All heavy atoms as a GROMACS GRO file, in nm:
protein
  624
    1MET      N    1   7.448  11.613   9.613
    1MET     CA    2   7.478  11.481   9.691
    1MET      C    3   7.525  11.511   9.815
    1MET      O    4   7.584  11.616   9.845
    1MET     CB    5   7.589  11.412   9.614
    1MET     CG    6   7.567  11.306   9.501
    1MET     SD    7   7.423  11.213   9.497
    1MET     CE    8   7.369  11.268   9.336
    2ASN      N    9   7.514  11.414   9.910
    2ASN     CA   10   7.556  11.436  10.044
    2ASN      C   11   7.615  11.305  10.093
    2ASN      O   12   7.606  11.207  10.028
    2ASN     CB   13   7.448  11.479  10.139
    2ASN     CG   14   7.338  11.383  10.153
    2ASN    OD1   15   7.352  11.258  10.167
    2ASN    ND2   16   7.208  11.430  10.142
    3SER      N   17   7.706  11.310  10.195
    3SER     CA   18   7.778  11.198  10.240
    3SER      C   19   7.689  11.074  10.282
    3SER      O   20   7.733  10.967  10.253
    3SER     CB   21   7.874  11.240  10.365
    3SER     OG   22   7.785  11.290  10.467
    4GLU      N   23   7.564  11.097  10.324
    4GLU     CA   24   7.490  11.008  10.366
    4GLU      C   25   7.447  10.916  10.250
    4GLU      O   26   7.432  10.787  10.252
    4GLU     CB   27   7.358  11.059  10.452
    4GLU     CG   28   7.282  10.936  10.504
    4GLU     CD   29   7.347  10.844  10.599
    4GLU    OE1   30   7.452  10.877  10.664
    4GLU    OE2   31   7.314  10.724  10.596
    5THR      N   32   7.426  10.971  10.148
    5THR     CA   33   7.385  10.905  10.012
    5THR      C   34   7.489  10.799   9.982
    5THR      O   35   7.453  10.680   9.950
    5THR     CB   36   7.375  10.995   9.897
    5THR    OG1   37   7.268  11.101   9.920
    5THR    CG2   38   7.342  10.934   9.767
    6PHE      N   39   7.612  10.838   9.986
    6PHE     CA   40   7.731  10.736   9.976
    6PHE      C   41   7.736  10.632  10.081
    6PHE      O   42   7.776  10.526  10.045
    6PHE     CB   43   7.867  10.821   9.946
    6PHE     CG   44   7.868  10.890   9.813
    6PHE    CD1   45   7.833  11.014   9.800
    6PHE    CD2   46   7.892  10.820   9.697
    6PHE    CE1   47   7.837  11.075   9.679
    6PHE    CE2   48   7.904  10.874   9.578
    6PHE     CZ   49   7.869  11.010   9.557
    7ARG      N   50   7.724  10.668  10.205
    7ARG     CA   51   7.715  10.562  10.309
    7ARG      C   52   7.617  10.469  10.288
    7ARG      O   53   7.647  10.346  10.303
    7ARG     CB   54   7.698  10.634  10.440
    7ARG     CG   55   7.822  10.718  10.498
    7ARG     CD   56   7.814  10.776  10.635
    7ARG     NE   57   7.921  10.851  10.663
    7ARG     CZ   58   7.926  10.993  10.646
    7ARG    NH1   59   7.816  11.052  10.622
    7ARG    NH2   60   8.029  11.056  10.683
    8GLN      N   61   7.495  10.502  10.234
    8GLN     CA   62   7.391  10.409  10.208
    8GLN      C   63   7.433  10.323  10.097
    8GLN      O   64   7.408  10.192  10.098
    8GLN     CB   65   7.252  10.472  10.182
    8GLN     CG   66   7.195  10.544  10.302
    8GLN     CD   67   7.079  10.628  10.267
    8GLN    OE1   68   7.033  10.639  10.155
    8GLN    NE2   69   7.021  10.685  10.379
    9LEU      N   70   7.486  10.376   9.997
    9LEU     CA   71   7.536  10.288   9.883
    9LEU      C   72   7.642  10.189   9.924
    9LEU      O   73   7.634  10.068   9.874
    9LEU     CB   74   7.604  10.365   9.774
    9LEU     CG   75   7.494  10.466   9.680
    9LEU    CD1   76   7.567  10.561   9.605
    9LEU    CD2   77   7.410  10.367   9.595
   10ILE      N   78   7.726  10.222  10.003
   10ILE     CA   79   7.832  10.138  10.046
   10ILE      C   80   7.787  10.034  10.140
   10ILE      O   81   7.836   9.919  10.132
   10ILE     CB   82   7.956  10.221  10.123
   10ILE    CG1   83   8.022  10.311  10.018
   10ILE    CG2   84   8.048  10.123  10.198
   10ILE    CD1   85   8.104  10.404  10.099
   11ARG      N   86   7.678  10.058  10.216
   11ARG     CA   87   7.627   9.961  10.306
   11ARG      C   88   7.526   9.860  10.241
   11ARG      O   89   7.487   9.764  10.305
   11ARG     CB   90   7.551  10.026  10.422
   11ARG     CG   91   7.640  10.110  10.512
   11ARG     CD   92   7.560  10.171  10.630
   11ARG     NE   93   7.635  10.268  10.695
   11ARG     CZ   94   7.605  10.389  10.730
   11ARG    NH1   95   7.478  10.426  10.698
   11ARG    NH2   96   7.678  10.465  10.784
   12GLN      N   97   7.476   9.878  10.129
   12GLN     CA   98   7.386   9.788  10.056
   12GLN      C   99   7.439   9.650  10.066
   12GLN      O  100   7.547   9.621  10.029
   12GLN     CB  101   7.369   9.832   9.915
   12GLN     CG  102   7.278   9.946   9.891
   12GLN     CD  103   7.245   9.959   9.740
   12GLN    OE1  104   7.176   9.894   9.691
   12GLN    NE2  105   7.321  10.059   9.686
   13GLN      N  106   7.343   9.555  10.090
   13GLN     CA  107   7.384   9.419  10.080
   13GLN      C  108   7.276   9.358   9.987
   13GLN      O  109   7.175   9.346  10.007
   13GLN     CB  110   7.367   9.355  10.227
   13GLN     CG  111   7.467   9.401  10.322
   13GLN     CD  112   7.616   9.353  10.279
   13GLN    OE1  113   7.638   9.264  10.225
   13GLN    NE2  114   7.707   9.440  10.307
   14PRO      N  115   7.328   9.282   9.887
   14PRO     CA  116   7.466   9.278   9.847
   14PRO      C  117   7.510   9.421   9.783
   14PRO      O  118   7.424   9.496   9.735
   14PRO     CB  119   7.486   9.181   9.732
   14PRO     CG  120   7.338   9.167   9.676
   14PRO     CD  121   7.240   9.209   9.796
   15PHE      N  122   7.633   9.452   9.791
   15PHE     CA  123   7.692   9.569   9.732
   15PHE      C  124   7.661   9.586   9.575
   15PHE      O  125   7.678   9.486   9.509
   15PHE     CB  126   7.843   9.582   9.747
   15PHE     CG  127   7.905   9.712   9.690
   15PHE    CD1  128   7.891   9.834   9.756
   15PHE    CD2  129   7.970   9.693   9.581
   15PHE    CE1  130   7.948   9.944   9.714
   15PHE    CE2  131   8.032   9.805   9.504
   15PHE     CZ  132   8.024   9.943   9.575
   16GLN      N  133   7.615   9.698   9.529
   16GLN     CA  134   7.588   9.712   9.402
   16GLN      C  135   7.696   9.814   9.340
   16GLN      O  136   7.682   9.937   9.386
   16GLN     CB  137   7.439   9.783   9.381
   16GLN     CG  138   7.348   9.681   9.420
   16GLN     CD  139   7.327   9.550   9.335
   16GLN    OE1  140   7.341   9.564   9.228
   16GLN    NE2  141   7.324   9.446   9.403
   17PRO      N  142   7.779   9.779   9.251
   17PRO     CA  143   7.875   9.877   9.190
   17PRO      C  144   7.800   9.987   9.126
   17PRO      O  145   7.701   9.988   9.075
   17PRO     CB  146   7.948   9.796   9.086
   17PRO     CG  147   7.916   9.644   9.131
   17PRO     CD  148   7.789   9.654   9.187
   18PHE      N  149   7.876  10.100   9.133
   18PHE     CA  150   7.812  10.234   9.079
   18PHE      C  151   7.936  10.312   9.020
   18PHE      O  152   8.051  10.298   9.049
   18PHE     CB  153   7.732  10.302   9.182
   18PHE     CG  154   7.808  10.341   9.299
   18PHE    CD1  155   7.863  10.471   9.315
   18PHE    CD2  156   7.826  10.260   9.425
   18PHE    CE1  157   7.952  10.506   9.433
   18PHE    CE2  158   7.887  10.295   9.531
   18PHE     CZ  159   7.954  10.410   9.538
   19ARG      N  160   7.886  10.410   8.937
   19ARG     CA  161   7.977  10.521   8.875
   19ARG      C  162   7.934  10.658   8.939
   19ARG      O  163   7.815  10.691   8.945
   19ARG     CB  164   7.963  10.510   8.724
   19ARG     CG  165   8.042  10.625   8.648
   19ARG     CD  166   8.028  10.604   8.506
   19ARG     NE  167   8.100  10.483   8.476
   19ARG     CZ  168   8.064  10.398   8.386
   19ARG    NH1  169   7.959  10.408   8.310
   19ARG    NH2  170   8.142  10.284   8.348
   20VAL      N  171   8.046  10.731   8.972
   20VAL     CA  172   8.030  10.871   9.024
   20VAL      C  173   8.072  10.962   8.903
   20VAL      O  174   8.171  10.942   8.848
   20VAL     CB  175   8.124  10.893   9.140
   20VAL    CG1  176   8.106  11.031   9.187
   20VAL    CG2  177   8.088  10.804   9.249
   21VAL      N  178   7.969  11.036   8.860
   21VAL     CA  179   7.990  11.136   8.751
   21VAL      C  180   7.993  11.267   8.816
   21VAL      O  181   7.908  11.320   8.878
   21VAL     CB  182   7.875  11.131   8.643
   21VAL    CG1  183   7.904  11.220   8.530
   21VAL    CG2  184   7.854  10.985   8.596
   22MET      N  185   8.105  11.334   8.775
   22MET     CA  186   8.139  11.471   8.817
   22MET      C  187   8.081  11.590   8.724
   22MET      O  188   8.061  11.548   8.604
   22MET     CB  189   8.288  11.490   8.832
   22MET     CG  190   8.350  11.382   8.928
   22MET     SD  191   8.284  11.379   9.096
   22MET     CE  192   8.329  11.531   9.155
   23SER      N  193   8.063  11.702   8.777
   23SER     CA  194   8.008  11.808   8.693
   23SER      C  195   8.111  11.837   8.572
   23SER      O  196   8.056  11.895   8.478
   23SER     CB  197   7.983  11.925   8.776
   23SER     OG  198   8.107  11.968   8.841
   24SER      N  199   8.228  11.804   8.587
   24SER     CA  200   8.330  11.825   8.477
   24SER      C  201   8.314  11.720   8.352
   24SER      O  202   8.362  11.720   8.260
   24SER     CB  203   8.472  11.808   8.542
   24SER     OG  204   8.499  11.685   8.580
   25GLY      N  205   8.230  11.611   8.393
   25GLY     CA  206   8.226  11.505   8.299
   25GLY      C  207   8.307  11.390   8.338
   25GLY      O  208   8.285  11.280   8.276
   26GLU      N  209   8.394  11.399   8.420
   26GLU     CA  210   8.483  11.287   8.459
   26GLU      C  211   8.399  11.187   8.536
   26GLU      O  212   8.302  11.223   8.603
   26GLU     CB  213   8.598  11.331   8.546
   26GLU     CG  214   8.696  11.418   8.474
   26GLU     CD  215   8.806  11.469   8.569
   26GLU    OE1  216   8.768  11.545   8.658
   26GLU    OE2  217   8.921  11.416   8.560
   27ALA      N  218   8.427  11.052   8.528
   27ALA     CA  219   8.346  10.949   8.592
   27ALA      C  220   8.456  10.852   8.652
   27ALA      O  221   8.548  10.824   8.594
   27ALA     CB  222   8.260  10.886   8.495
   28TYR      N  223   8.409  10.801   8.763
   28TYR     CA  224   8.494  10.706   8.844
   28TYR      C  225   8.404  10.593   8.881
   28TYR      O  226   8.292  10.611   8.931
   28TYR     CB  227   8.548  10.765   8.967
   28TYR     CG  228   8.634  10.895   8.929
   28TYR    CD1  229   8.571  11.023   8.948
   28TYR    CD2  230   8.753  10.887   8.878
   28TYR    CE1  231   8.648  11.134   8.912
   28TYR    CE2  232   8.836  10.997   8.836
   28TYR     CZ  233   8.785  11.134   8.859
   28TYR     OH  234   8.848  11.222   8.827
   29ASP      N  235   8.438  10.464   8.856
   29ASP     CA  236   8.379  10.354   8.880
   29ASP      C  237   8.404  10.304   9.036
   29ASP      O  238   8.535  10.296   9.068
   29ASP     CB  239   8.400  10.232   8.790
   29ASP     CG  240   8.342  10.272   8.656
   29ASP    OD1  241   8.278  10.367   8.638
   29ASP    OD2  242   8.372  10.183   8.559
   30VAL      N  243   8.310  10.270   9.105
   30VAL     CA  244   8.329  10.203   9.243
   30VAL      C  245   8.281  10.068   9.240
   30VAL      O  246   8.152  10.051   9.241
   30VAL     CB  247   8.260  10.289   9.352
   30VAL    CG1  248   8.279  10.224   9.483
   30VAL    CG2  249   8.303  10.434   9.343
   31ARG      N  250   8.360   9.963   9.229
   31ARG     CA  251   8.328   9.831   9.207
   31ARG      C  252   8.326   9.755   9.341
   31ARG      O  253   8.301   9.634   9.342
   31ARG     CB  254   8.406   9.757   9.103
   31ARG     CG  255   8.381   9.825   8.966
   31ARG     CD  256   8.422   9.743   8.848
   31ARG     NE  257   8.391   9.786   8.724
   31ARG     CZ  258   8.268   9.772   8.668
   31ARG    NH1  259   8.178   9.708   8.723
   31ARG    NH2  260   8.245   9.827   8.551
   32HIS      N  261   8.378   9.810   9.441
   32HIS     CA  262   8.387   9.744   9.577
   32HIS      C  263   8.373   9.856   9.674
   32HIS      O  264   8.434   9.950   9.675
   32HIS     CB  265   8.519   9.661   9.581
   32HIS     CG  266   8.520   9.583   9.694
   32HIS    ND1  267   8.552   9.616   9.810
   32HIS    CD2  268   8.504   9.445   9.700
   32HIS    CE1  269   8.554   9.502   9.907
   32HIS    NE2  270   8.516   9.403   9.843
   33PRO      N  271   8.313   9.825   9.783
   33PRO     CA  272   8.297   9.928   9.902
   33PRO      C  273   8.437   9.968   9.962
   33PRO      O  274   8.440  10.090  10.009
   33PRO     CB  275   8.195   9.856   9.999
   33PRO     CG  276   8.214   9.709   9.970
   33PRO     CD  277   8.243   9.689   9.830
   34GLU      N  278   8.534   9.896   9.948
   34GLU     CA  279   8.661   9.928  10.003
   34GLU      C  280   8.731  10.029   9.914
   34GLU      O  281   8.841  10.071   9.949
   34GLU     CB  282   8.748   9.814  10.039
   34GLU     CG  283   8.693   9.735  10.144
   34GLU     CD  284   8.760   9.613  10.167
   34GLU    OE1  285   8.871   9.581  10.113
   34GLU    OE2  286   8.721   9.519  10.276
   35MET      N  287   8.672  10.056   9.791
   35MET     CA  288   8.739  10.146   9.698
   35MET      C  289   8.696  10.288   9.716
   35MET      O  290   8.742  10.385   9.637
   35MET     CB  291   8.713  10.101   9.551
   35MET     CG  292   8.766   9.963   9.526
   35MET     SD  293   8.940   9.950   9.548
   35MET     CE  294   8.993  10.038   9.404
   36ILE      N  295   8.617  10.331   9.826
   36ILE     CA  296   8.569  10.454   9.844
   36ILE      C  297   8.572  10.488   9.991
   36ILE      O  298   8.546  10.406  10.077
   36ILE     CB  299   8.434  10.472   9.789
   36ILE    CG1  300   8.380  10.617   9.794
   36ILE    CG2  301   8.333  10.376   9.843
   36ILE    CD1  302   8.253  10.645   9.728
   37MET      N  303   8.615  10.615  10.027
   37MET     CA  304   8.606  10.659  10.152
   37MET      C  305   8.520  10.796  10.150
   37MET      O  306   8.547  10.880  10.076
   37MET     CB  307   8.756  10.692  10.210
   37MET     CG  308   8.745  10.746  10.353
   37MET     SD  309   8.917  10.802  10.403
   37MET     CE  310   8.979  10.653  10.461
   38VAL      N  311   8.419  10.793  10.244
   38VAL     CA  312   8.339  10.908  10.257
   38VAL      C  313   8.377  10.996  10.372
   38VAL      O  314   8.386  10.951  10.485
   38VAL     CB  315   8.193  10.849  10.275
   38VAL    CG1  316   8.091  10.967  10.280
   38VAL    CG2  317   8.153  10.748  10.173
   39LEU      N  318   8.390  11.119  10.342
   39LEU     CA  319   8.432  11.222  10.434
   39LEU      C  320   8.307  11.321  10.444
   39LEU      O  321   8.214  11.296  10.371
   39LEU     CB  322   8.559  11.295  10.400
   39LEU     CG  323   8.681  11.219  10.376
   39LEU    CD1  324   8.794  11.297  10.332
   39LEU    CD2  325   8.712  11.139  10.513
   40GLN      N  326   8.304  11.414  10.513
   40GLN     CA  327   8.200  11.508  10.542
   40GLN      C  328   8.158  11.574  10.407
   40GLN      O  329   8.040  11.587  10.375
   40GLN     CB  330   8.222  11.611  10.647
   40GLN     CG  331   8.099  11.700  10.678
   40GLN     CD  332   8.122  11.779  10.804
   40GLN    OE1  333   8.232  11.782  10.857
   40GLN    NE2  334   8.020  11.854  10.833
   41HIS      N  335   8.258  11.640  10.335
   41HIS     CA  336   8.231  11.721  10.212
   41HIS      C  337   8.292  11.660  10.096
   41HIS      O  338   8.295  11.736   9.981
   41HIS     CB  339   8.269  11.854  10.234
   41HIS     CG  340   8.191  11.925  10.354
   41HIS    ND1  341   8.054  11.954  10.346
   41HIS    CD2  342   8.232  11.961  10.480
   41HIS    CE1  343   8.033  12.002  10.453
   41HIS    NE2  344   8.132  12.020  10.546
   42ARG      N  345   8.353  11.551  10.094
   42ARG     CA  346   8.416  11.482   9.973
   42ARG      C  347   8.421  11.339   9.997
   42ARG      O  348   8.408  11.276  10.099
   42ARG     CB  349   8.552  11.554   9.948
   42ARG     CG  350   8.652  11.534  10.064
   42ARG     CD  351   8.787  11.610  10.053
   42ARG     NE  352   8.765  11.738  10.050
   42ARG     CZ  353   8.765  11.817  10.157
   42ARG    NH1  354   8.776  11.777  10.281
   42ARG    NH2  355   8.737  11.948  10.146
   43ILE      N  356   8.458  11.274   9.878
   43ILE     CA  357   8.481  11.124   9.880
   43ILE      C  358   8.613  11.116   9.812
   43ILE      O  359   8.653  11.176   9.730
   43ILE     CB  360   8.368  11.052   9.809
   43ILE    CG1  361   8.338  11.106   9.660
   43ILE    CG2  362   8.238  11.050   9.881
   43ILE    CD1  363   8.253  11.028   9.579
   44LEU      N  364   8.689  11.011   9.848
   44LEU     CA  365   8.804  10.965   9.806
   44LEU      C  366   8.782  10.830   9.733
   44LEU      O  367   8.722  10.736   9.789
   44LEU     CB  368   8.916  10.936   9.899
   44LEU     CG  369   8.981  11.074   9.950
   44LEU    CD1  370   8.882  11.148  10.035
   44LEU    CD2  371   9.097  11.028  10.047
   45ILE      N  372   8.811  10.818   9.596
   45ILE     CA  373   8.788  10.698   9.520
   45ILE      C  374   8.913  10.638   9.473
   45ILE      O  375   9.003  10.710   9.420
   45ILE     CB  376   8.697  10.732   9.392
   45ILE    CG1  377   8.555  10.775   9.451
   45ILE    CG2  378   8.667  10.610   9.313
   45ILE    CD1  379   8.472  10.833   9.333
   46GLY      N  380   8.949  10.508   9.508
   46GLY     CA  381   9.058  10.440   9.454
   46GLY      C  382   9.058  10.432   9.303
   46GLY      O  383   8.952  10.396   9.240
   47ILE      N  384   9.166  10.466   9.235
   47ILE     CA  385   9.181  10.461   9.085
   47ILE      C  386   9.308  10.386   9.059
   47ILE      O  387   9.392  10.349   9.146
   47ILE     CB  388   9.181  10.603   9.028
   47ILE    CG1  389   9.289  10.678   9.087
   47ILE    CG2  390   9.055  10.666   9.038
   47ILE    CD1  391   9.309  10.817   9.023
   48ASP      N  392   9.337  10.367   8.931
   48ASP     CA  393   9.453  10.288   8.874
   48ASP      C  394   9.452  10.149   8.951
   48ASP      O  395   9.548  10.101   9.004
   48ASP     CB  396   9.576  10.366   8.885
   48ASP     CG  397   9.572  10.495   8.832
   48ASP    OD1  398   9.511  10.513   8.726
   48ASP    OD2  399   9.637  10.595   8.883
   49VAL      N  400   9.352  10.067   8.943
   49VAL     CA  401   9.342   9.943   9.015
   49VAL      C  402   9.434   9.847   8.941
   49VAL      O  403   9.402   9.820   8.817
   49VAL     CB  404   9.198   9.886   9.033
   49VAL    CG1  405   9.192   9.757   9.096
   49VAL    CG2  406   9.119   9.992   9.103
   50ALA      N  407   9.514   9.782   9.017
   50ALA     CA  408   9.598   9.673   8.954
   50ALA      C  409   9.529   9.529   8.954
   50ALA      O  410   9.418   9.523   8.997
   50ALA     CB  411   9.727   9.664   9.042
   51ASP      N  412   9.595   9.432   8.906
   51ASP     CA  413   9.546   9.297   8.901
   51ASP      C  414   9.506   9.243   9.042
   51ASP      O  415   9.424   9.163   9.055
   51ASP     CB  416   9.643   9.209   8.833
   51ASP     CG  417   9.663   9.226   8.695
   51ASP    OD1  418   9.578   9.293   8.633
   51ASP    OD2  419   9.772   9.178   8.621
   52ASP      N  420   9.584   9.288   9.146
   52ASP     CA  421   9.543   9.245   9.274
   52ASP      C  422   9.438   9.321   9.345
   52ASP      O  423   9.392   9.303   9.454
   52ASP     CB  424   9.677   9.255   9.369
   52ASP     CG  425   9.712   9.392   9.396
   52ASP    OD1  426   9.657   9.495   9.330
   52ASP    OD2  427   9.818   9.415   9.466
   53GLU      N  428   9.362   9.414   9.261
   53GLU     CA  429   9.250   9.483   9.295
   53GLU      C  430   9.275   9.594   9.391
   53GLU      O  431   9.181   9.642   9.446
   53GLU     CB  432   9.137   9.388   9.342
   53GLU     CG  433   9.089   9.303   9.217
   53GLU     CD  434   8.972   9.222   9.260
   53GLU    OE1  435   8.893   9.264   9.356
   53GLU    OE2  436   8.939   9.119   9.198
   54ALA      N  437   9.404   9.629   9.429
   54ALA     CA  438   9.432   9.735   9.515
   54ALA      C  439   9.464   9.864   9.430
   54ALA      O  440   9.529   9.857   9.331
   54ALA     CB  441   9.560   9.699   9.590
   55PRO      N  442   9.399   9.983   9.477
   55PRO     CA  443   9.436  10.095   9.406
   55PRO      C  444   9.570  10.140   9.410
   55PRO      O  445   9.636  10.139   9.523
   55PRO     CB  446   9.325  10.192   9.455
   55PRO     CG  447   9.308  10.139   9.602
   55PRO     CD  448   9.320   9.993   9.589
   56ALA      N  449   9.625  10.193   9.300
   56ALA     CA  450   9.753  10.249   9.307
   56ALA      C  451   9.761  10.400   9.352
   56ALA      O  452   9.858  10.454   9.380
   56ALA     CB  453   9.826  10.243   9.166
   57ASN      N  454   9.627  10.461   9.341
   57ASN     CA  455   9.625  10.602   9.367
   57ASN      C  456   9.478  10.620   9.402
   57ASN      O  457   9.397  10.530   9.396
   57ASN     CB  458   9.661  10.687   9.240
   57ASN     CG  459   9.718  10.818   9.279
   57ASN    OD1  460   9.689  10.870   9.394
   57ASN    ND2  461   9.798  10.873   9.198
   58TYR      N  462   9.440  10.748   9.427
   58TYR     CA  463   9.300  10.796   9.457
   58TYR      C  464   9.282  10.923   9.403
   58TYR      O  465   9.370  11.002   9.368
   58TYR     CB  466   9.279  10.787   9.600
   58TYR     CG  467   9.356  10.887   9.700
   58TYR    CD1  468   9.301  11.008   9.708
   58TYR    CD2  469   9.473  10.855   9.731
   58TYR    CE1  470   9.374  11.100   9.789
   58TYR    CE2  471   9.546  10.937   9.815
   58TYR     CZ  472   9.499  11.070   9.829
   58TYR     OH  473   9.567  11.159   9.911
   59THR      N  474   9.146  10.951   9.387
   59THR     CA  475   9.118  11.091   9.340
   59THR      C  476   9.014  11.147   9.445
   59THR      O  477   8.949  11.072   9.514
   59THR     CB  478   9.043  11.092   9.206
   59THR    OG1  479   9.013  11.226   9.158
   59THR    CG2  480   8.904  11.021   9.214
   60ILE      N  481   9.014  11.285   9.467
   60ILE     CA  482   8.928  11.343   9.564
   60ILE      C  483   8.822  11.405   9.488
   60ILE      O  484   8.846  11.489   9.397
   60ILE     CB  485   9.022  11.451   9.641
   60ILE    CG1  486   9.134  11.386   9.722
   60ILE    CG2  487   8.918  11.525   9.740
   60ILE    CD1  488   9.215  11.476   9.785
   61CYS      N  489   8.700  11.374   9.537
   61CYS     CA  490   8.581  11.435   9.468
   61CYS      C  491   8.509  11.513   9.568
   61CYS      O  492   8.437  11.439   9.648
   61CYS     CB  493   8.500  11.315   9.411
   61CYS     SG  494   8.573  11.210   9.297
   62PRO      N  495   8.494  11.636   9.541
   62PRO     CA  496   8.404  11.722   9.630
   62PRO      C  497   8.269  11.683   9.606
   62PRO      O  498   8.226  11.679   9.495
   62PRO     CB  499   8.433  11.865   9.586
   62PRO     CG  500   8.566  11.859   9.519
   62PRO     CD  501   8.569  11.730   9.459
   63LEU      N  502   8.182  11.668   9.718
   63LEU     CA  503   8.042  11.619   9.702
   63LEU      C  504   7.958  11.731   9.615
   63LEU      O  505   7.871  11.696   9.551
   63LEU     CB  506   7.971  11.603   9.836
   63LEU     CG  507   8.033  11.478   9.903
   63LEU    CD1  508   7.974  11.462  10.050
   63LEU    CD2  509   8.007  11.348   9.833
   64LEU      N  510   8.003  11.859   9.632
   64LEU     CA  511   7.936  11.970   9.561
   64LEU      C  512   7.935  11.943   9.413
   64LEU      O  513   7.853  11.993   9.344
   64LEU     CB  514   8.009  12.093   9.611
   64LEU     CG  515   7.944  12.213   9.551
   64LEU    CD1  516   7.803  12.246   9.592
   64LEU    CD2  517   8.027  12.350   9.581
   65HIS      N  518   8.035  11.875   9.356
   65HIS     CA  519   8.056  11.854   9.214
   65HIS      C  520   8.016  11.726   9.171
   65HIS      O  521   8.035  11.689   9.038
   65HIS     CB  522   8.200  11.887   9.177
   65HIS     CG  523   8.240  12.028   9.210
   65HIS    ND1  524   8.194  12.130   9.118
   65HIS    CD2  525   8.322  12.085   9.300
   65HIS    CE1  526   8.240  12.245   9.168
   65HIS    NE2  527   8.314  12.219   9.274
   66VAL      N  528   7.952  11.638   9.255
   66VAL     CA  529   7.901  11.502   9.191
   66VAL      C  530   7.772  11.536   9.133
   66VAL      O  531   7.679  11.592   9.185
   66VAL     CB  532   7.873  11.410   9.320
   66VAL    CG1  533   7.809  11.284   9.269
   66VAL    CG2  534   8.008  11.368   9.386
   67ALA      N  535   7.768  11.510   8.997
   67ALA     CA  536   7.652  11.539   8.923
   67ALA      C  537   7.548  11.420   8.918
   67ALA      O  538   7.431  11.443   8.907
   67ALA     CB  539   7.689  11.574   8.786
   68ALA      N  540   7.598  11.291   8.922
   68ALA     CA  541   7.512  11.169   8.914
   68ALA      C  542   7.583  11.058   8.976
   68ALA      O  543   7.708  11.062   8.981
   68ALA     CB  544   7.484  11.149   8.772
   69ILE      N  545   7.500  10.959   9.006
   69ILE     CA  546   7.541  10.832   9.048
   69ILE      C  547   7.467  10.724   8.958
   69ILE      O  548   7.347  10.736   8.953
   69ILE     CB  549   7.518  10.794   9.192
   69ILE    CG1  550   7.583  10.889   9.285
   69ILE    CG2  551   7.558  10.657   9.227
   69ILE    CD1  552   7.535  10.896   9.431
   70GLU      N  553   7.541  10.656   8.896
   70GLU     CA  554   7.487  10.546   8.791
   70GLU      C  555   7.522  10.409   8.837
   70GLU      O  556   7.624  10.386   8.875
   70GLU     CB  557   7.544  10.584   8.638
   70GLU     CG  558   7.511  10.718   8.600
   70GLU     CD  559   7.595  10.744   8.471
   70GLU    OE1  560   7.678  10.666   8.418
   70GLU    OE2  561   7.555  10.848   8.411
   71PRO      N  562   7.420  10.324   8.828
   71PRO     CA  563   7.452  10.174   8.864
   71PRO      C  564   7.534  10.124   8.759
   71PRO      O  565   7.520  10.155   8.637
   71PRO     CB  566   7.307  10.126   8.869
   71PRO     CG  567   7.223  10.201   8.787
   71PRO     CD  568   7.275  10.339   8.790
   72LEU      N  569   7.616  10.014   8.791
   72LEU     CA  570   7.699   9.941   8.707
   72LEU      C  571   7.669   9.792   8.718
   72LEU      O  572   7.622   9.756   8.832
   72LEU     CB  573   7.860   9.949   8.744
   72LEU     CG  574   7.921  10.096   8.724
   72LEU    CD1  575   8.057  10.092   8.770
   72LEU    CD2  576   7.912  10.136   8.571
   73GLU      N  577   7.691   9.725   8.624
   73GLU     CA  578   7.680   9.580   8.634
   73GLU      C  579   7.784   9.519   8.713
   73GLU      O  580   7.903   9.558   8.703
   73GLU     CB  581   7.688   9.521   8.486
   73GLU     CG  582   7.568   9.551   8.397
   73GLU     CD  583   7.426   9.502   8.461
   73GLU    OE1  584   7.431   9.386   8.498
   73GLU    OE2  585   7.331   9.572   8.438
   74PRO      N  586   7.755   9.424   8.808
   74PRO     CA  587   7.868   9.364   8.887
   74PRO      C  588   7.966   9.301   8.795
   74PRO      O  589   7.923   9.233   8.693
   74PRO     CB  590   7.792   9.260   8.970
   74PRO     CG  591   7.648   9.315   8.976
   74PRO     CD  592   7.632   9.372   8.842
   75SER      N  593   8.095   9.304   8.820
   75SER     CA  594   8.193   9.250   8.749
   75SER      C  595   8.192   9.087   8.775
   75SER      O  596   8.174   9.058   8.887
   75SER     CB  597   8.335   9.303   8.769
   75SER     OG  598   8.363   9.289   8.906
   76SER      N  599   8.212   9.014   8.670
   76SER     CA  600   8.204   8.873   8.696
   76SER      C  601   8.340   8.817   8.688
   76SER      O  602   8.422   8.846   8.595
   76SER     CB  603   8.119   8.798   8.600
   76SER     OG  604   8.154   8.835   8.464
   77ARG      N  605   8.382   8.740   8.782
   77ARG     CA  606   8.524   8.674   8.779
   77ARG      C  607   8.511   8.525   8.754
   77ARG      O  608   8.438   8.453   8.816
   77ARG     CB  609   8.591   8.699   8.909
   77ARG     CG  610   8.614   8.843   8.945
   77ARG     CD  611   8.762   8.864   8.930
   77ARG     NE  612   8.797   9.001   8.964
   77ARG     CZ  613   8.890   9.061   8.917
   77ARG    NH1  614   8.975   9.003   8.840
   77ARG    NH2  615   8.913   9.192   8.944
   78ALA      N  616   8.577   8.494   8.655
   78ALA     CA  617   8.580   8.333   8.615
   78ALA      C  618   8.677   8.272   8.717
   78ALA      O  619   8.784   8.322   8.736
   78ALA     CB  620   8.632   8.322   8.478
   79GLY      N  621   8.645   8.177   8.792
   79GLY     CA  622   8.720   8.125   8.888
   79GLY      C  623   8.776   7.990   8.854
   79GLY      O  624   8.832   7.908   8.835
   0.00000   0.00000   0.00000
């Protein structure tokens, strides 16, 4: 994977949620473009999302260890 792949995913209109699967088997869901920061050789993904949808923490994922990107169904919010 490279950083441009993630930049393209983030810029999609409308945004399509996706899962980042690491070579270790760990997986992280990105349900909003503000939950991910793309750097040159790694991505930071917000985790431990609270009810207000703000992440309490983040994980650092080296792009070298990203094994797959899987599409997710958009979450639906009853209003």
